[in-house]
C-alpha positions as CSV (number, residue, x, y, z in Angstrom):
1,X,-3.2,-10.0,-15.4
2,X,-3.2,-12.4,-12.5
3,X,-4.2,-11.6,-8.9
4,X,-1.6,-12.7,-6.3
5,X,-2.9,-12.2,-2.8
6,X,0.0,-13.4,-0.8
7,X,3.7,-14.5,-1.0
8,X,2.6,-18.2,-1.6
9,X,1.0,-17.1,-4.8
10,X,3.4,-14.4,-5.9
11,X,6.6,-16.5,-5.9
12,X,5.4,-19.4,-8.2
13,X,3.6,-16.8,-10.4
14,X,6.8,-14.7,-10.9
15,X,8.9,-17.9,-11.5
16,X,6.4,-19.1,-14.1
17,X,6.6,-15.8,-16.0
18,X,10.4,-15.9,-16.0
19,X,10.6,-19.6,-17.0
20,X,8.3,-19.1,-19.9
21,X,10.4,-16.2,-21.1
22,X,7.6,-13.7,-20.7
23,X,8.8,-10.1,-20.4
24,X,8.3,-8.9,-16.8
25,X,10.1,-6.2,-14.9
26,X,7.7,-5.2,-12.2
27,X,5.0,-6.8,-10.1
28,X,2.5,-4.6,-8.3
29,X,0.8,-5.5,-5.0
30,X,-2.2,-3.4,-5.4
31,X,-5.3,-4.1,-3.3
32,X,-6.0,-5.4,0.2
33,X,-2.4,-6.1,1.2
34,X,-3.2,-4.6,4.6
35,X,-5.1,-5.7,7.7
36,X,-7.2,-2.5,7.8
37,X,-7.4,0.0,5.0
38,X,-5.1,2.9,6.3
39,X,-2.6,0.7,8.1
40,X,-0.1,1.3,5.2
41,X,1.8,-1.9,6.0
42,X,1.7,-5.4,4.5
43,X,-0.5,-7.9,6.4
44,X,2.1,-10.0,8.2
45,X,0.0,-13.2,7.9
46,X,0.0,-12.9,4.1
47,X,3.4,-11.2,3.7
48,X,5.6,-12.4,6.6
49,X,9.0,-11.6,5.0
50,X,8.7,-8.5,2.7
51,X,12.5,-8.1,2.4
52,X,13.0,-11.7,1.5
53,X,10.2,-11.4,-1.1
54,X,11.9,-8.3,-2.6
55,X,15.3,-10.1,-2.7
56,X,13.8,-13.2,-4.4
57,X,12.1,-11.1,-7.0
58,X,15.2,-9.1,-7.7
59,X,17.2,-12.3,-8.3
60,X,14.6,-13.0,-11.1
61,X,15.1,-9.5,-12.5
62,X,11.7,-8.3,-11.1
63,X,11.1,-5.2,-9.0
64,X,8.2,-5.0,-6.6
65,X,5.9,-2.0,-6.3
66,X,3.2,-1.6,-3.7
67,X,0.4,0.9,-4.3
68,X,-0.4,3.5,-1.7
69,X,-4.1,4.0,-1.0
70,X,-4.6,7.4,0.7
71,X,-7.6,6.3,2.7
72,X,-8.2,5.7,6.4
73,X,-10.9,3.6,8.1
74,X,-11.8,3.7,11.7
75,X,-10.0,0.4,12.7
76,X,-6.7,1.5,11.0
77,X,-3.7,2.2,13.1
78,X,-3.6,5.9,12.0
79,X,-7.3,6.8,12.3
80,X,-7.2,8.5,15.7
81,X,-4.2,10.7,14.8
82,X,-5.5,11.6,11.4
83,X,-9.0,12.3,12.7
84,X,-7.8,14.5,15.6
85,X,-5.4,16.4,13.3
86,X,-8.1,17.2,10.8
87,X,-6.4,15.3,8.0
88,X,-9.5,13.5,6.8
89,X,-12.0,14.6,4.2
90,X,-15.7,14.7,5.0
91,X,-18.9,15.3,3.1
92,X,-20.6,18.7,3.2
93,X,-22.7,17.4,6.1
94,X,-19.6,16.5,8.1
95,X,-20.0,12.7,7.6
96,X,-17.2,10.4,6.5
97,X,-17.4,9.8,2.8
98,X,-16.3,6.2,2.4
99,X,-17.7,2.9,3.5
100,X,-16.6,1.4,6.9
101,X,-16.5,4.9,8.4
102,X,-13.6,5.8,6.3
103,X,-12.2,8.9,4.7
104,X,-9.8,10.1,2.1
105,X,-6.6,11.6,3.4
106,X,-6.9,15.2,2.2
107,X,-4.3,17.7,3.5
108,X,-0.7,18.5,2.6
109,X,0.3,17.9,6.2
110,X,-1.2,14.4,6.1
111,X,0.6,13.7,2.8
112,X,3.9,14.8,4.5
113,X,3.1,12.6,7.5
114,X,2.5,9.6,5.3
115,X,5.9,10.3,3.6
116,X,7.6,10.2,6.9
117,X,5.8,7.0,7.8
118,X,7.1,5.3,4.7
119,X,10.9,5.8,4.5
120,X,11.1,4.1,1.1
121,X,9.3,7.1,-0.5
122,X,11.8,9.7,0.7
123,X,13.1,11.7,-2.2
124,X,9.9,11.0,-4.2
125,X,7.6,13.6,-2.6
126,X,6.1,14.5,-5.9
127,X,4.5,11.0,-6.0
128,X,2.7,11.7,-2.6
129,X,0.8,14.9,-3.4
130,X,-2.9,14.3,-2.7
């Protein structure tokens, strides 16, 4: 396994797998691809052209998968909405249960909201159940 943290690492890495004849069908962008946990977007500094990256990988016969982390932290773009809507899990004492003042997204309504926020997941609702 290799850790690619941005497009400048991902492209040569994927090309090297293909040129060496290594079997590869999918590359996963898994952790810290966002600015703040809960933004649910790629950090534009590290990933400035997501569609171009997907197109390049497809030319190599590789599909791209990005993991969905169902967490929110206070600086994320969705925190206020999720907090005011009651979509966030808390501990028994009412405190947030993750570092950085964060929380796990916990409700079916929040799961449905995240589905609407990410059009690429439409038709795959079973993957979004929290």
